[in-house]
C-alpha positions, 0 to 999 in steps of 0.5 A: 459553613463558609459565606464565601463565593465559589471561585474558579478551580482553574483561577482562585481567584475569581468568582464563578458560578458555572459548572462544568456539565462532566466533572462539575467543577466550578469555571469562570468565563476563561475556562467555559467551553461551549459543550453540547449542553452547557459548558465543560472545563478545558481538561474534560474537554482534552479528555473527550478529544482523546477518547472520542472515537475517530471518523471511519471511512464507510469500508472501517478505516480512520479517515486519513487527515491527508489522503495522498500521503501514502501515496506520496511516500510510494512515489518518493521510495520509487523515485529513490530507486529508480535514481539510483539505478540510473546514477549506477549504469541504468540498465546495466547496475548491478542494482536491477540484477538484484532487485528485479524479480528473476524466477532462477539464477543465471550465470553471465560469463563472458558474454553469455548468459548460462545455467551453472549454479552460483558456485560454479559461476563465480569459480570461473569469473563470472556474474551471478544473477539472483533468483528467487529460486536460489535465495533472493526471495526479496525480490517479490517486493523489490521488484515492484519498486525498481523502474529502468526506463524513464516513461516506465517509472512516470506511467506508473508514477502518474498512474498512482498519483491519479490513483492512491488518493481516490482509494486512500480516502475510500478505504483508509490509510492501512487498508490502501496499503494493504490493497498496494502490497498484496497487489504487488505481491500478486504480480510478482507470483503470476510472474514467478509461475507464468513467466518465464524461468530466467526472465526478469520482470520488474516495475510497480505495474502489478501494484498500479493495476490493483489499484485500478480492480480496486477503484472499479470494485468500490466504483460499482460497489457505490453505484458510480459511473465507471464507464470511463475507468473500464475504457482506461483499464481496457486500453491498458490490458491492450497495451500489455500485449501491443507492446513487447517486453510487458510482463502482462504475467505481472499487470494481470496478476496485480489485477486479480488480487487487487479485485479479490482484496478490494472484495473483501474489504468493501463487502465485509460485514458491518459492525464491530465484526468487520475489522477482525474480517478483513484483518483475517482475509488480508492475512489469508491472501498474503499467507497463499501468496506467500505459499505460492511463491515458495512452492514455484522456488522449490520447484524450481530449485 
């Protein structure tokens, strides 16, 4: 039996008499890390940090380290698209023709818009304006990132900057992004069904109205005073119908879908079933919206 004193497992030249509470290896003062009871070695502390579950929001999402990050990325994408549109002609840019949401394709021929199919349009030297019904299915999403007017993009991005971080902090990054994108898609579906067949629509307003709805439901859920928010929403709805050339379909469609998505998130059952329930129900919402868009496109084709 050896009479030599115990030494630190990381520093064998140092005598040590404290053992790690997890692995029981001998550690010297330089390797001792305070724990709830006693001390732990650096490896056990690192392993605990890797395996400890991150903090969760009240509705199941991981608490974001920076609750404004997703909003900043979304704002950057919208601004980049706006710069590209502005640099290529503004409202006359071909990017608008391809990115804006138009239920059905249309032909521009000698300054007149005509209901011709694409082949006939191009054969006569016309400019084809694609629509969802003739295959431009990407427009149901890209329209939500396209703006022409400076005031339009400033208002939407300001609203996103105000609403986004609050919702991301409450829901977590993934759930906030799901709320935003599904609201955007809901606004596009409403335009497809209730808007003019050849009328184009663009802008992030559908998604923004979905965020308004989401924040309102969360405020009501936690018992916060939502009177100020309701006044802001009421003013925006009034402006939607008072100002010409605003797509009320996109605004109300985004608000309705945002309310539905937020309700599924905040009223999901607690415990281990919450995340599967949220994923399944939000997936179902996405499927219903895609099916509705496809049904409208087939009806117009």
